[in-house]
C-alpha angles and dihedrals in degrees: 000000000000115000123239115270114253115254110240136162131174095242097043130124115206144207104217125195131170137166139205119259114269090002093278118150111292089186113031095183142000091270088064091052092047090050092051092050088050090054090047089055092047095053098039087055093044095050097031095241129145133230112209096177142351141181123190114202125180096260103020146020139217128204136182096210133184110189089184093217099325117125108268096211093051091050094050093044092054093046099046096039089057091050093048090054090051094044097047093046093048095048097035095239139118137210134051123347100176128050109266097263132025118226120242133181124190111230106221103178142032087252091059091049092049091049096048093047091055093041093054093046092048093055095096089064085086091061117089110255096019102079106120092008100064092143089069092065105109099212098055126081091229095095089051090054091052094046094239094114131036121241096244093183094044085230111130124086107201096172096091095052091043088055090053088057090042086227121127102168106100097218095044091047093049091054094047092045094050090051091049096049092045091049092052089053095045096050090052094239096145094089089051090051091051089052093048093049093051093067130084119268139196125244099233103107115125111189102170092246122143109258122190114221103227105169101062114121120229088248092057092047092050091046091052093048091048092052092050 
């Protein structure tokens, strides 16, 4: 049975989630997580994309990703293929590392972007010792948002989420953001967010971000310039 085509649009922002095959450890140690973040930095720079949030768990990963017009599937293929090469070489194995297909949801409103940002940063609450102190988890961008940990990979773009809060002072934003994320955890909204994100969505969201048009042919570019 053919699988459903992935929903993509040039101006879309995405919630990305993928898991390891058979629930084995996707990241066996911190070096693996650091290597993956390094790859994430390499490919976001190469393809001029932005990471708004991430959380690396042992068997799966979440990202709040803005490809800014770049093809989502090409980005994820480059990123994950590079990690599979590293992983299989390091652990003397071969074959798949990730489940066959990553999950992606287009975020069509400010509300969806708020919800996903909190959802991703609340993920460490499932780890023993991190419930109520999710910001202390080293392989989430939450601590970076709150200013309690430096962004060692220079990876996270906070400007979009800060604009959603209409708050550009770092300290004031950190306080408001912590309150928001904690509130989303305390009211038990995460299951509702999961349900919302599982449905189909429309590609109408206009956020005011800068999107790079990547698919124009040279002929179309020359035609446009000639007309102007």
